[in-house]
C-alpha positions as CSV (number, residue, x, y, z in Angstrom):
1,M,93.1,133.5,93.5
2,N,94.2,135.7,96.3
3,R,96.2,134.6,99.4
4,K,93.2,134.8,101.8
5,A,91.0,132.7,99.5
6,L,93.7,130.0,99.3
7,E,94.1,130.0,103.1
8,N,90.3,129.6,103.5
9,R,90.3,126.8,101.0
10,R,93.1,124.9,102.8
11,K,91.4,125.5,106.1
12,K,88.1,124.0,104.8
13,R,90.0,121.0,103.3
14,S,91.9,120.3,106.5
15,Q,88.6,120.6,108.5
16,R,87.0,118.1,106.1
17,W,89.9,115.6,106.7
18,L,89.7,116.1,110.4
19,W,85.9,115.3,110.3
20,L,86.6,112.2,108.2
21,G,89.3,111.1,110.6
22,C,86.9,111.5,113.5
23,L,84.1,109.7,111.7
24,F,86.5,106.8,110.9
25,M,87.6,106.6,114.6
26,M,84.0,106.6,115.7
27,L,83.1,103.8,113.3
28,C,86.1,101.8,114.4
29,L,85.0,102.1,118.1
30,A,81.4,101.3,117.2
31,F,82.1,98.3,115.1
32,G,85.2,97.0,116.8
33,C,87.6,97.3,114.0
34,S,91.2,97.4,115.2
35,A,94.7,96.5,114.2
36,P,95.6,92.8,114.7
37,S,96.8,91.9,118.1
38,L,100.5,91.6,118.6
39,G,100.0,89.2,121.5
40,S,101.7,89.3,124.8
41,I,104.7,87.9,126.6
42,E,102.6,86.7,129.5
43,Q,100.4,84.7,127.2
44,E,103.4,83.5,125.2
45,D,101.8,84.4,121.9
46,L,103.9,87.3,120.6
47,D,103.5,87.5,116.8
48,L,107.2,88.0,115.8
49,T,106.2,88.8,112.2
50,Q,104.0,91.7,113.4
51,L,106.7,92.7,116.0
52,S,109.2,92.9,113.1
53,A,106.8,95.2,111.2
54,L,106.3,97.4,114.2
55,I,110.0,97.7,114.7
56,D,110.3,99.0,111.1
57,E,107.4,101.4,111.7
58,H,109.1,102.8,114.9
59,I,112.4,103.3,113.0
60,A,110.8,104.8,109.9
61,S,108.6,107.3,112.0
62,G,111.6,108.4,114.0
63,A,110.1,107.1,117.2
64,W,113.3,105.0,117.6
65,Q,116.7,106.3,116.6
66,M,118.3,103.4,114.9
67,E,119.9,102.4,111.6
68,V,117.7,100.8,108.9
69,L,117.6,97.0,109.6
70,Q,117.9,94.1,107.2
71,D,114.9,91.9,106.5
72,P,114.6,89.2,109.2
73,I,117.5,86.8,109.1
74,S,116.8,83.1,108.9
75,E,117.0,81.2,112.2
76,D,119.4,78.8,110.4
77,H,122.1,81.4,111.3
78,C,121.4,81.4,115.1
79,D,124.1,78.9,115.9
80,D,126.7,80.6,113.6
81,I,126.0,84.1,114.9
82,Y,125.0,83.7,118.5
83,G,126.0,80.1,119.4
84,I,122.4,79.3,120.2
85,Q,121.2,75.9,118.9
86,A,117.6,75.3,117.8
87,D,116.7,73.1,120.8
88,L,116.9,76.2,123.0
89,Y,114.1,78.2,121.4
90,Q,110.7,77.8,119.7
91,E,111.1,80.7,117.4
92,V,113.4,83.7,116.8
93,L,113.4,87.1,115.2
94,I,116.8,88.5,114.1
95,R,117.0,92.0,112.8
96,R,120.5,93.4,112.2
97,S,121.7,96.7,110.7
98,L,121.8,96.9,107.0
99,I,125.2,98.6,107.3
100,D,128.0,96.3,108.1
101,A,129.9,99.0,110.0
102,S,127.0,99.3,112.4
103,C,126.4,97.0,115.3
104,E,122.8,97.8,115.9
105,E,120.4,94.9,116.1
106,I,117.3,93.5,117.8
107,V,117.0,89.8,118.5
108,V,114.0,88.1,120.1
109,F,114.1,84.5,121.3
110,H,110.9,82.6,122.4
111,C,112.7,80.1,124.5
112,V,111.8,76.5,125.3
113,E,110.6,76.4,128.9
114,G,113.5,76.5,131.4
115,R,116.1,77.3,128.7
116,Q,116.1,81.1,129.1
117,K,119.3,81.2,131.2
118,E,121.3,79.4,128.6
119,V,120.1,81.8,125.9
120,V,120.9,84.8,128.1
121,D,124.4,83.5,128.8
122,R,125.1,82.9,125.1
123,L,123.8,86.4,124.2
124,K,126.1,87.9,126.8
125,A,129.0,86.0,125.4
126,Y,128.1,87.2,121.9
127,Q,128.0,90.7,123.2
128,E,131.5,90.3,124.6
129,R,132.7,89.0,121.2
130,R,131.1,92.0,119.5
131,K,133.0,94.4,121.7
132,A,136.2,92.9,120.4
133,E,135.0,93.1,116.8
134,Y,134.1,96.7,117.1
135,E,137.0,97.8,119.3
136,A,138.4,100.1,116.5
137,L,135.1,101.9,116.2
138,P,134.6,103.7,119.5
139,Y,130.9,104.8,118.9
140,Q,129.9,101.3,117.8
141,N,131.8,99.8,120.8
142,T,129.9,102.1,123.1
143,L,126.6,101.0,121.7
144,I,127.5,97.4,122.2
145,Q,128.5,98.1,125.8
146,Q,125.1,99.8,126.4
147,G,123.3,96.9,124.7
148,E,121.0,94.9,126.9
149,V,119.9,91.4,127.3
150,V,116.4,91.3,128.8
151,E,114.6,88.1,130.0
152,T,110.9,88.4,130.3
153,G,108.9,85.2,130.8
154,N,110.0,82.7,128.1
155,Y,111.3,85.5,125.9
156,V,114.8,86.8,125.8
157,F,115.6,90.0,123.9
158,F,119.0,91.4,122.9
159,V,118.9,95.1,122.0
160,C,121.9,97.0,120.7
161,S,120.9,100.5,119.6
162,Q,121.5,104.1,120.1
163,D,117.9,104.2,121.5
164,V,118.1,101.2,123.7
165,A,116.2,102.8,126.6
166,N,113.0,103.4,124.5
167,M,113.2,100.0,122.9
168,I,113.5,98.3,126.3
169,Q,110.6,100.4,127.6
170,Y,108.5,99.2,124.6
171,I,109.5,95.6,125.2
172,S,108.4,95.9,128.8
173,S,105.0,97.1,127.7
174,L,104.5,93.9,125.8
175,A,104.3,91.9,129.1
């Protein structure tokens, strides 16, 4: 088969996929199929399991520049890691870097009503401890200094990443 024939064949195949994609989107719009809702901060119904999966998707796609994260860490470790006892939150999502030498992490606390300030204060104290831990690694120390603790409604987020601005923007969109 000559080169022109191969190009025409590829073009037809790609047009076929484009039409199938358009048909799928039209069917989804017509029949209301959509991805499950992540929930919202305002309604206090964020699905942290889905949020965790979305975090992985953003990292894998390159939308966020961040080290690969461990699977979610059990909330049993909140007091040990962050100094935050279970009576301060309803649920938590802890995602930390798979690589020990990296300080990158995302933590989401759904706080008990009125306990957000305590969680914020303890996360800021944790951030200070991390600065001392990573003092010998200048790049990691810079990431920790740029890390942010964000309080939105009854949720408190701690983001330490090389792409903190994009992550915070995404978190803000969840409100």
